[in-house]
C-alpha positions as CSV (number, residue, x, y, z in Angstrom):
1,M,183.4,222.4,11.5
2,F,181.8,225.1,12.8
3,K,182.8,226.2,16.7
4,D,181.6,228.5,19.0
5,L,183.6,231.3,20.9
6,Y,185.2,228.6,23.7
7,G,186.4,226.2,21.1
8,L,182.9,223.8,21.8
9,E,181.3,222.2,18.9
10,P,177.6,222.8,18.5
11,A,176.5,219.6,19.1
12,K,178.3,219.5,22.3
13,L,177.4,223.1,23.0
14,S,173.3,221.8,22.9
15,T,173.9,218.3,24.8
16,Q,176.1,221.0,27.5
17,K,173.5,223.2,27.4
18,E,170.5,220.5,28.1
19,R,173.1,219.0,30.9
20,E,172.7,222.1,32.9
21,N,169.0,222.6,32.4
22,F,168.3,219.1,33.8
23,Y,170.9,220.6,36.8
24,R,168.9,223.3,37.4
25,I,165.4,221.8,37.3
26,S,166.9,219.1,39.7
27,T,167.7,221.4,42.1
28,I,164.7,223.8,42.0
29,I,162.1,220.6,42.5
30,V,165.0,219.4,46.0
31,D,165.1,222.5,47.0
32,H,161.9,224.6,46.7
33,G,159.5,221.6,46.4
34,K,161.2,220.4,49.1
35,E,161.2,223.6,51.2
36,S,157.4,224.2,50.5
37,L,156.3,220.5,51.5
38,I,158.2,221.5,54.3
39,L,156.1,225.0,55.0
40,L,152.8,222.2,54.6
41,L,153.9,219.6,57.3
42,E,155.1,222.4,60.1
43,N,151.6,224.6,58.9
44,E,149.8,221.0,60.3
45,L,152.4,220.6,63.6
46,K,151.8,223.6,64.1
47,A,147.9,223.6,64.1
48,S,147.7,220.2,66.2
49,N,150.3,221.4,68.1
50,Q,152.8,218.7,67.8
51,T,156.2,218.1,67.7
52,L,157.4,215.6,64.4
53,E,158.1,213.4,67.2
54,D,154.6,213.4,68.9
55,F,153.2,213.2,64.8
56,I,155.2,210.2,63.8
57,N,154.4,207.9,66.9
58,L,150.5,209.0,66.8
59,N,150.4,207.5,63.7
60,Q,152.8,204.6,64.0
61,H,150.6,201.9,63.6
62,E,149.5,203.2,59.6
63,L,153.1,203.9,59.1
64,Y,154.6,200.3,60.3
65,H,151.9,198.5,57.8
66,L,152.5,201.3,54.8
67,C,156.0,199.1,54.7
68,F,155.2,195.9,56.7
69,N,151.5,195.1,54.3
70,R,151.4,191.4,55.0
71,Y,151.7,190.0,58.5
72,A,149.8,191.6,61.4
73,C,151.7,192.8,64.4
74,C,151.4,193.6,68.2
75,Q,149.2,195.8,67.6
76,C,147.2,194.8,65.5
77,K,143.4,194.2,67.4
78,N,142.4,190.1,66.9
79,G,145.4,189.6,65.0
80,K,143.9,190.9,62.0
81,L,145.6,193.7,59.9
82,P,143.9,197.2,59.4
83,L,141.6,198.5,56.9
84,T,143.6,200.8,55.6
85,T,146.6,198.3,55.2
86,P,147.4,199.0,51.2
87,A,147.9,196.2,49.1
88,S,151.1,197.2,47.6
89,R,153.9,198.2,50.2
90,V,154.4,202.4,50.2
91,L,157.4,202.4,52.4
92,H,160.5,201.3,51.9
93,P,162.0,199.7,55.3
94,D,164.8,201.6,54.9
95,Q,162.6,204.9,54.6
96,L,160.9,203.8,57.8
97,N,164.3,203.3,59.5
98,I,164.4,207.5,58.7
99,L,161.2,207.6,60.6
100,L,161.9,205.0,63.4
101,D,164.1,203.9,66.3
102,K,164.4,200.5,66.6
103,S,167.2,200.6,68.6
104,G,165.4,202.1,71.8
105,Q,163.0,200.4,74.0
106,Q,159.8,199.6,72.2
107,L,156.5,200.9,73.0
108,P,154.3,198.8,75.9
109,C,152.3,197.2,73.9
110,H,155.5,195.1,72.6
111,T,154.8,191.0,72.3
112,I,158.3,189.5,73.4
113,R,157.6,186.7,70.9
114,S,157.5,188.5,68.1
115,S,160.9,189.2,65.8
116,L,159.1,191.8,63.3
117,Q,161.8,194.2,61.7
118,F,160.8,197.4,63.4
119,C,157.5,196.7,65.3
120,C,156.4,198.5,67.9
121,C,159.6,201.4,68.0
122,P,158.8,204.4,68.5
123,A,159.6,208.0,66.3
124,K,163.6,209.0,66.9
125,S,163.9,211.6,69.6
126,T,166.5,213.6,67.0
127,L,164.3,213.7,64.1
128,T,163.4,216.9,61.9
129,T,161.9,218.0,59.0
130,K,165.5,218.0,57.4
131,H,165.7,214.3,57.7
132,L,162.9,214.3,55.3
133,D,162.8,213.9,51.6
134,L,160.2,215.1,48.9
135,T,159.2,211.0,48.8
136,L,158.5,210.9,52.9
137,L,156.9,214.2,53.0
138,R,154.4,213.2,50.3
139,C,153.8,210.1,52.5
140,L,153.2,212.0,56.0
141,L,151.0,214.7,54.1
142,I,148.8,212.7,51.8
143,N,148.2,209.7,54.5
144,F,147.8,211.4,57.9
145,A,147.6,215.6,57.8
146,S,144.5,217.4,57.6
147,I,145.7,220.3,55.3
148,C,145.7,217.7,52.3
149,P,142.0,216.7,52.4
150,P,141.5,214.4,49.3
151,N,141.0,216.5,45.9
152,S,142.1,219.6,47.2
153,N,144.0,222.1,45.3
154,I,146.8,221.7,48.0
155,R,146.9,217.9,47.2
156,L,146.9,218.2,43.9
157,A,149.8,220.6,43.6
158,V,152.0,218.0,46.4
159,D,150.9,215.4,43.7
160,D,152.2,217.3,40.7
161,L,155.3,218.0,42.4
162,I,156.2,214.5,43.2
163,G,154.9,213.9,39.7
164,Y,157.7,216.6,38.2
165,R,160.3,214.8,40.2
166,N,159.7,211.5,38.7
167,K,159.3,212.6,35.2
168,L,161.9,215.0,35.1
169,Y,164.9,213.5,37.0
170,G,163.9,210.3,39.1
171,H,161.9,208.2,35.8
172,A,164.5,209.8,33.1
173,Q,166.2,208.0,30.8
174,E,169.3,210.6,30.4
175,A,170.5,213.9,32.4
176,K,169.3,215.7,29.9
177,C,166.8,218.8,29.2
178,S,166.0,220.7,26.1
179,E,165.4,224.4,26.8
180,T,161.6,224.3,26.0
181,D,161.4,221.5,28.9
182,Y,162.9,223.5,31.4
183,I,161.5,226.7,30.6
184,L,157.8,225.0,30.8
185,Y,158.6,222.7,33.5
186,K,160.2,226.1,35.4
187,S,157.7,227.7,35.1
188,Q,154.9,224.9,36.1
189,I,157.1,223.9,39.1
190,E,157.0,227.6,40.8
191,T,153.5,228.0,39.6
192,R,152.9,225.0,42.1
193,N,155.4,226.5,44.9
194,E,153.9,229.5,44.9
195,D,149.8,227.6,44.7
196,I,151.2,225.4,47.8
197,K,152.6,229.6,49.7
198,T,149.5,231.0,48.6
199,E,147.2,228.5,50.6
200,I,149.8,228.0,53.6
201,K,148.9,232.1,53.9
202,R,145.3,231.7,53.7
203,L,145.8,229.1,56.4
204,D,147.6,230.7,59.0
205,E,145.3,234.0,57.9
206,Q,142.5,231.9,59.0
207,S,143.8,230.7,62.5
208,R,144.4,234.8,63.1
209,K,141.1,235.5,62.5
210,L,139.8,232.7,64.9
211,R,142.3,233.6,67.6
212,A,140.8,236.9,67.4
213,K,137.4,235.4,67.6
214,L,138.8,233.1,70.6
215,F,139.9,236.6,72.1
216,S,136.9,238.5,71.8
217,A,134.4,235.5,73.4
218,F,137.3,235.2,76.1
219,W,137.1,238.8,76.8
220,K,132.9,239.0,77.0
221,Q,133.2,235.8,80.0
222,T,135.9,238.3,81.4
223,I,132.9,240.6,82.9
224,L,133.2,239.5,86.2
225,L,136.4,240.5,86.6
226,P,137.3,243.4,88.6
227,P,137.6,246.1,85.6
228,I,140.9,246.6,86.1
229,F,141.3,243.4,85.3
230,R,139.5,243.8,82.3
231,H,141.5,247.2,81.3
232,S,145.1,244.9,82.0
233,I,143.5,242.1,79.4
234,K,142.3,244.3,77.2
235,Q,145.7,246.7,76.8
236,L,147.4,242.8,76.3
237,Q,146.9,243.2,72.8
238,T,149.7,246.2,72.7
239,K,152.0,244.6,74.8
240,S,152.7,246.8,77.3
241,K,154.5,245.7,80.7
242,E,152.6,247.2,83.2
243,C,149.4,246.0,81.6
244,I,150.8,242.8,81.5
245,W,152.0,242.5,85.2
246,M,148.8,243.9,86.4
247,L,147.4,241.0,84.8
248,L,149.5,238.7,86.9
249,I,148.8,240.4,90.1
250,G,145.3,239.5,89.5
251,M,145.8,236.4,88.4
252,R,147.6,235.9,91.7
253,V,145.3,237.3,94.1
254,L,142.7,234.7,92.1
255,Y,145.1,231.9,92.8
256,E,145.1,232.6,95.9
257,R,141.3,232.5,96.4
258,I,141.3,229.2,94.7
259,Q,143.6,227.8,97.2
260,S,141.7,229.1,100.0
261,M,138.5,227.5,98.6
262,E,140.7,224.1,98.2
263,A,141.6,223.9,101.6
264,K,138.2,224.7,103.0
265,V,136.8,221.9,100.9
266,N,139.5,219.6,101.0
267,D,138.8,219.9,105.4
268,E,135.1,219.5,105.3
269,V,136.4,216.2,103.0
270,S,138.5,215.0,105.5
271,K,136.1,216.1,108.1
272,Q,133.3,213.7,106.6
273,T,135.8,211.2,106.2
274,K,136.4,210.2,109.4
275,D,132.7,210.6,110.7
276,I,132.0,207.8,107.8
277,M,135.0,205.3,109.0
278,R,133.8,205.6,112.5
279,T,130.4,204.7,111.6
280,I,131.7,201.8,109.9
281,E,134.0,200.8,112.0
282,T,130.9,200.9,114.3
283,E,129.4,198.7,111.7
284,K,132.0,196.4,111.6
285,E,132.1,196.0,115.4
286,D,128.3,194.9,116.0
287,R,128.5,192.6,113.0
288,R,131.2,191.1,114.3
289,V,130.1,190.4,117.7
290,K,126.4,189.2,115.9
291,H,128.6,186.9,113.8
292,E,130.0,185.5,117.3
293,E,127.1,185.0,118.4
294,L,125.4,183.1,115.7
295,I,128.5,180.8,116.0
296,E,128.3,179.8,119.2
297,H,124.4,179.1,118.9
298,I,125.5,176.8,115.7
299,Q,127.9,174.8,117.7
300,Q,125.3,174.5,120.3
301,T,122.6,173.1,118.1
302,E,125.0,171.0,116.0
303,H,125.9,169.6,119.5
304,S,122.5,168.9,120.2
305,I,121.9,167.3,116.8
306,R,124.8,165.0,117.2
307,T,124.0,163.6,120.5
308,K,120.8,162.9,119.2
309,T,121.9,161.3,116.3
310,D,124.1,158.3,118.2
311,E,120.8,157.9,120.5
312,K,119.1,157.0,117.6
313,T,122.1,155.6,115.6
314,E,122.9,153.3,118.8
315,N,119.1,151.9,119.2
316,I,118.5,151.2,115.1
317,L,121.9,149.1,115.9
318,T,120.0,146.8,118.3
319,K,117.3,147.1,117.2
320,V,119.2,145.7,113.5
321,E,121.0,142.8,115.6
322,E,118.0,141.9,117.3
323,S,116.2,141.5,113.8
324,R,119.5,139.6,112.2
325,Q,119.5,137.2,115.4
326,D,116.2,136.5,114.6
327,I,116.6,135.9,111.3
328,D,119.0,133.3,112.0
329,D,116.7,131.4,114.3
330,K,114.6,131.1,111.9
331,I,117.0,129.7,108.8
332,L,118.1,127.6,111.3
333,N,114.5,125.5,111.9
334,L,114.1,125.9,108.2
335,G,114.4,122.3,106.3
336,E,117.1,121.2,104.3
337,D,115.7,121.4,100.9
338,F,114.6,125.4,101.7
339,K,118.3,126.4,102.7
340,E,119.7,124.3,100.1
341,A,117.6,126.7,97.4
342,I,118.2,129.5,99.1
343,S,122.0,129.3,99.2
344,S,121.3,129.0,95.8
345,E,119.5,131.6,95.0
346,A,122.4,133.7,97.7
347,G,125.3,132.5,95.0
348,K,123.8,133.5,91.9
349,L,122.7,137.0,93.8
350,G,126.4,137.0,94.8
351,K,127.9,135.7,91.0
352,I,125.5,138.9,89.8
353,D,127.2,141.4,92.6
354,V,130.3,140.3,91.1
355,R,130.6,140.6,87.6
356,K,128.5,144.1,87.8
357,Q,131.5,145.1,90.1
358,N,134.1,143.9,88.2
359,L,132.5,145.4,85.0
360,I,132.5,148.6,87.0
361,D,135.8,148.8,88.1
362,H,137.0,147.6,84.3
363,S,135.0,150.8,83.2
364,N,137.0,153.1,85.8
365,A,140.3,151.8,84.4
366,I,138.8,152.5,81.1
367,I,138.4,156.4,82.0
368,Q,141.5,157.0,84.4
369,C,143.3,155.6,81.1
370,H,141.5,158.3,79.1
371,L,142.1,160.9,81.6
372,E,146.0,160.6,81.6
373,D,146.2,160.5,77.6
374,E,147.8,163.9,77.0
375,T,147.1,164.1,73.4
376,F,142.9,164.8,73.6
377,V,141.8,167.6,72.4
378,K,138.7,169.0,73.3
379,T,136.6,169.9,70.0
380,Y,133.0,171.3,69.2
381,A,131.5,168.2,68.8
382,L,132.1,166.7,72.5
383,E,130.0,169.9,73.3
384,K,127.9,169.5,71.1
385,G,127.3,165.6,71.9
386,R,127.1,167.0,75.7
387,T,124.1,168.7,74.7
388,V,122.5,166.1,72.6
389,L,123.3,163.3,75.8
390,K,121.9,165.6,78.8
391,E,118.7,166.4,76.4
392,E,117.5,163.0,74.5
393,N,119.7,160.3,77.1
394,L,120.8,158.7,73.8
395,L,123.6,159.9,71.8
396,I,125.3,157.8,68.6
397,L,128.7,159.0,67.5
398,L,128.8,157.6,63.9
399,A,132.2,157.9,61.8
400,K,134.7,156.2,59.9
401,G,137.6,154.5,61.8
402,G,140.7,156.4,63.7
403,S,138.2,159.3,64.0
404,G,137.7,159.8,68.0
405,K,134.6,158.3,68.4
406,T,135.8,156.1,71.3
407,Q,137.3,159.2,72.7
408,I,134.8,161.1,73.1
409,A,133.1,158.6,74.4
410,R,135.0,158.2,77.3
411,R,135.1,162.1,78.0
412,L,131.4,161.9,78.5
413,A,131.6,158.9,80.3
414,S,133.9,161.0,83.0
415,I,131.7,163.7,82.6
416,Y,128.8,162.0,84.0
417,K,130.8,159.9,86.7
418,D,131.7,162.7,88.5
419,E,128.2,163.9,88.0
420,G,127.5,160.5,90.3
421,Y,126.5,158.3,87.6
422,V,128.4,154.9,87.8
423,P,129.9,153.6,83.9
424,L,129.4,150.6,81.9
425,F,131.8,149.8,79.3
426,F,130.6,146.8,76.8
427,S,132.2,146.2,73.3
428,D,130.7,144.7,70.6
429,K,128.0,141.7,71.5
430,D,129.1,142.1,75.0
431,V,125.9,143.7,75.8
432,I,123.5,140.9,75.1
433,K,125.6,139.2,77.4
434,Y,125.6,140.7,80.5
435,R,121.8,143.1,79.6
436,D,121.1,141.9,83.5
437,L,123.7,144.2,84.8
438,I,121.8,147.2,83.4
439,S,119.5,148.7,86.4
440,L,116.6,151.1,85.4
441,D,116.6,152.4,89.3
442,E,120.3,153.4,89.7
443,K,122.0,156.1,88.1
444,H,124.2,154.7,84.7
445,V,125.5,155.9,82.2
446,V,125.9,153.1,79.2
447,I,128.6,153.2,76.9
448,V,128.1,150.3,73.7
449,E,131.5,150.3,71.3
450,D,131.5,149.6,67.5
451,L,127.9,147.7,68.2
452,F,128.2,146.5,64.8
453,G,131.3,145.4,64.7
454,R,135.2,147.0,63.6
455,I,134.9,145.8,59.9
456,N,132.0,144.1,58.0
457,V,129.8,146.4,59.7
458,D,126.2,145.1,59.1
459,F,122.9,144.6,60.8
460,Y,122.1,141.2,62.1
461,E,118.5,140.8,62.6
462,D,118.5,138.0,65.0
463,D,121.3,139.8,67.7
464,H,120.7,143.0,66.8
465,R,117.1,143.5,66.9
466,N,116.7,141.7,70.2
467,I,119.5,143.5,72.1
468,L,117.9,147.4,70.5
469,D,114.3,146.4,71.7
470,I,115.5,145.8,75.1
471,L,117.8,149.2,74.8
472,S,115.1,151.4,73.8
473,N,112.7,150.0,76.2
474,C,115.3,150.5,79.2
475,L,115.4,154.4,77.9
476,K,111.9,154.7,77.6
477,K,111.2,153.4,82.3
478,S,114.2,155.1,83.5
479,S,115.0,158.1,83.3
480,H,118.7,157.9,85.4
481,L,119.9,156.1,81.9
482,K,122.6,157.9,79.6
483,M,123.2,155.6,77.1
484,I,126.2,156.9,73.9
485,F,126.9,154.2,70.9
486,T,129.6,154.4,69.1
487,I,129.2,152.8,65.2
488,R,132.2,152.5,62.5
489,N,130.5,154.4,59.3
490,D,130.7,153.6,55.8
491,P,128.9,154.2,52.5
492,K,126.0,151.7,53.4
493,C,125.6,152.1,56.8
494,E,122.5,154.7,57.1
495,E,120.6,151.9,54.6
496,N,122.2,149.0,56.4
497,I,121.5,149.9,59.6
498,L,120.5,153.4,60.6
499,T,117.0,152.6,58.9
500,K,116.5,149.2,60.8
501,H,115.2,150.3,64.4
502,N,113.5,153.2,65.3
503,I,116.0,154.5,68.1
504,F,117.9,155.5,65.7
505,H,116.2,159.3,66.3
506,K,117.9,161.9,63.7
507,K,118.2,164.0,66.7
508,C,120.8,162.0,68.7
509,I,123.4,161.1,65.6
510,L,126.1,163.3,65.3
511,N,127.7,162.4,62.6
512,L,132.7,162.8,62.7
513,D,132.4,162.8,59.1
514,N,130.3,165.4,57.7
515,D,128.6,167.7,59.8
516,L,131.2,168.0,62.8
517,K,134.7,167.2,60.7
518,L,137.4,168.6,63.2
519,S,137.9,172.0,62.7
520,D,141.9,173.4,60.6
521,K,142.2,175.1,64.7
522,E,141.1,171.5,66.4
523,R,143.7,169.1,63.7
524,I,146.6,171.5,64.3
525,L,146.2,171.1,67.7
526,I,145.6,167.1,68.0
527,L,148.4,167.1,65.2
528,L,150.8,169.2,68.2
529,S,149.4,167.3,71.1
530,H,150.6,163.7,69.7
531,M,153.9,165.7,68.7
532,K,154.8,166.9,72.2
533,C,154.3,163.1,73.1
534,N,156.3,162.0,71.4
535,S,159.3,164.4,71.5
536,I,158.8,166.1,67.9
537,I,159.0,169.9,67.9
538,P,158.3,172.1,65.0
539,C,160.8,174.7,63.6
540,K,162.0,177.8,64.9
541,S,158.9,179.3,62.8
542,P,155.8,180.9,65.1
543,V,153.0,177.9,64.4
544,K,150.1,180.0,63.7
545,V,146.9,177.4,65.5
546,D,143.7,180.3,64.9
547,I,143.6,179.8,61.4
548,W,141.2,179.2,58.3
549,F,143.0,177.6,55.9
550,D,139.7,178.3,53.6
551,Y,139.7,181.8,53.9
552,N,142.6,182.7,55.7
553,P,147.0,183.6,53.9
554,I,149.0,179.7,55.2
555,P,152.4,181.3,57.0
556,C,155.4,180.4,55.4
557,C,158.4,178.5,57.5
558,S,160.8,181.7,58.2
559,S,163.5,179.5,59.8
560,E,165.2,178.3,56.5
561,C,165.1,174.3,56.9
562,T,166.7,171.7,54.7
563,A,164.5,169.2,55.2
564,D,160.3,168.6,55.8
565,V,161.7,166.5,58.9
566,I,165.4,166.2,60.4
567,K,166.5,164.5,64.0
568,L,168.5,166.5,66.1
569,S,171.3,165.8,67.8
570,N,169.7,165.9,71.2
571,G,167.5,162.7,69.9
572,S,164.7,164.8,69.6
573,T,162.2,164.9,66.0
574,Q,161.7,168.4,64.3
575,I,159.3,169.2,61.8
576,C,158.8,172.1,59.4
577,T,155.8,174.3,59.6
578,D,155.4,174.2,56.2
579,I,155.2,170.6,56.4
580,L,153.1,170.4,59.6
581,Y,150.2,173.2,57.5
582,T,149.9,170.9,54.8
583,C,149.4,168.1,56.7
584,C,146.7,169.3,58.6
585,M,144.9,170.0,55.4
586,C,144.8,166.5,54.0
587,D,141.9,164.5,54.2
588,T,143.2,160.9,55.5
589,F,142.0,157.6,55.0
590,L,142.0,157.0,58.5
591,G,140.6,159.3,60.9
592,F,142.9,162.1,61.6
593,P,143.7,161.5,65.2
594,E,144.4,158.0,64.8
595,T,146.1,159.0,61.9
596,C,148.2,161.7,63.9
597,R,148.7,159.5,66.3
598,M,150.8,156.7,64.4
599,F,152.7,159.2,62.1
600,C,153.9,160.6,65.9
601,S,154.7,157.0,67.4
602,D,156.3,155.3,65.4
603,E,160.1,157.3,64.0
604,T,159.6,155.4,60.7
605,L,156.4,156.7,60.1
606,T,157.5,160.1,60.7
607,F,160.2,160.8,58.1
608,L,157.3,160.1,55.4
609,G,156.4,163.4,56.3
610,M,153.2,164.3,54.2
611,A,153.7,161.9,51.6
612,Y,151.8,159.7,55.2
613,F,149.5,162.2,55.4
614,H,148.3,162.2,51.9
615,N,148.3,158.2,50.8
616,T,148.6,157.0,53.7
617,N,148.0,153.5,52.3
618,K,150.7,154.0,49.1
619,S,153.0,155.0,51.9
620,L,153.5,152.8,53.9
621,V,153.1,149.6,51.1
622,D,156.1,151.3,49.9
623,K,157.9,151.9,53.0
624,I,157.0,148.1,54.0
625,N,158.3,147.2,50.7
626,A,161.1,149.2,50.3
627,L,162.3,148.0,53.8
628,F,161.7,144.1,52.9
629,S,164.0,145.1,50.4
630,K,166.5,146.4,52.6
631,G,166.4,143.6,55.2
632,F,168.0,140.6,53.8
633,D,171.4,143.0,54.3
634,T,170.9,145.0,56.7
635,L,169.9,144.2,60.1
636,S,167.6,147.4,61.0
637,C,165.9,147.4,58.8
638,R,164.4,144.2,59.4
639,Y,163.7,145.3,63.0
640,Q,162.1,148.6,61.3
641,Y,159.9,146.2,59.0
642,C,158.8,144.1,61.5
643,V,157.6,147.2,63.9
644,L,155.5,148.8,60.5
645,V,153.8,145.4,60.5
646,Y,153.3,145.1,63.5
647,T,151.8,148.6,64.1
648,A,149.8,148.1,60.7
649,L,148.6,144.7,61.6
650,K,147.8,145.9,65.2
651,C,145.2,149.4,63.5
652,N,144.1,146.9,61.1
653,F,145.6,148.7,58.5
654,F,145.3,146.0,55.6
655,I,142.1,144.9,56.6
656,F,140.9,148.2,55.6
657,I,143.3,148.9,52.3
658,I,141.1,144.9,51.7
659,Y,137.7,146.3,52.3
660,N,138.3,149.7,50.4
661,F,139.8,147.5,47.5
662,Q,136.0,145.2,47.7
663,F,134.0,148.6,48.2
664,T,135.8,150.6,44.6
665,T,135.4,147.2,42.7
């Protein structure tokens, strides 16, 4: 084996040389490359008259989203990410930790509820360019510095330096660099460093020439100054202390003159202000006197009107009493048969009045119960229905069971009640029995719920043709009448019902299952309202309400929930936000509001989770069968079984299943 003068073998000597070349080229990149990039950044800060802290604070929002590019922060407008946000992460949180102070006071725009890391954190006050590495320097220059525009020579030089850094040691397989590569890359790196320094010198020279032009323009503007001041300014370039002192004296004289003029202006403004205030006070006093006189005149007029009104009222009451006495005398003189006829007719009128008052009381009770229901959520369908009812005097709400038709009708009745209308609620065929209570001369809002039935929705010629003719004529003859129909929708509703009578105009029909179905935001609000009413809370992850599932990414749960639905120690129930969003995206068999009510009001259904929303029929039947089997051994399961069967029967659940089975088969 051959050895060199130091006792090393040729192969080991070559490896040692390559390692030394690797350390040398790494040192050149880290020290000289960083120095060049620092000079570029400091030149940018000097040109904009900024400190590094000011520079970071100015670009804090964009810097934050170079790291966190998935969610909006407190500074994002309308909850949307900036257009400049990259698709993939550029900075790591550890790099943000170098720039931003997360332990200090956050920016005024920060929302307390936000728990995002580094959100609205200002730059560190102790930050200098020495704390920055090549990657951070390159990121600040490329993204925020005007000195590195795209496709410029200086931009290419910066990218080449970072490319050498990644190629030679950032992504190197081993710590070696051949002599040929060392000489080649050293020459290229030094060339790029010289290009950057040459560009910085060029920019400095350009800045110096610009300052000279500005001084020349300033010199032209000093023509109005005394000659001694102009001479002093001209000699300022020689940095003569005497000239500088003379310039300061001249500036002091100018400052004293400006102060004197400012004092005169202030005195004049103060004098004019006092005059204006005196004028205002005088006008104010005049208006007060006129106001008191006007009030006194109004009071006198009111007293006079009251006196005359009392006199006229007393005369009218006297005449009414006399007329009543005359009528009583005439009635006593009538025959017994006529008296009996009059009494019979009066009894009928009295019965009608009692029936109508009872109906009004019941209708008001229905409205009051609706207003006390905290689960109701105002939707776009409500506003659309209000517009249609105002323009057409007739509104037809068409939807499947549990979609909120009745609740919308009751809210509209409440609105028109506040405007002076008398609400009259009819259910199914009751409108046929009590149609004589609908007056054409009074302001009525008539609500007919499920006119064509709840389950087997169909048009019966003998019953429905007659009542629809009567209601249609009432609408044509009276301008004081408003009507609302609720009809359960099924696949043959349009063929079996809507084509049977001309009262069903398309412009009066609102289909809550198709055109006016609930938006994603309305679904979330409805489910949250039912959860709140039944002591059900979402997990600690924030719930985003204003969202479109088809266009926006669905927020993920950040609370690491161990189960979809859990029972808390304080007795309330907690639902994971992932399950909440999934439930709101489901197409339910029943209407979504009714599904939410059943889901939240019965704890047994709540613990079914999203299985209840995905397939209400199957999940309920499976749960009922399971409780039935367990009920032979456990008393609590018997109670749960009875409650669930009662709830299903009360909401026509089994009938819906039978109807759906018949329709599909």
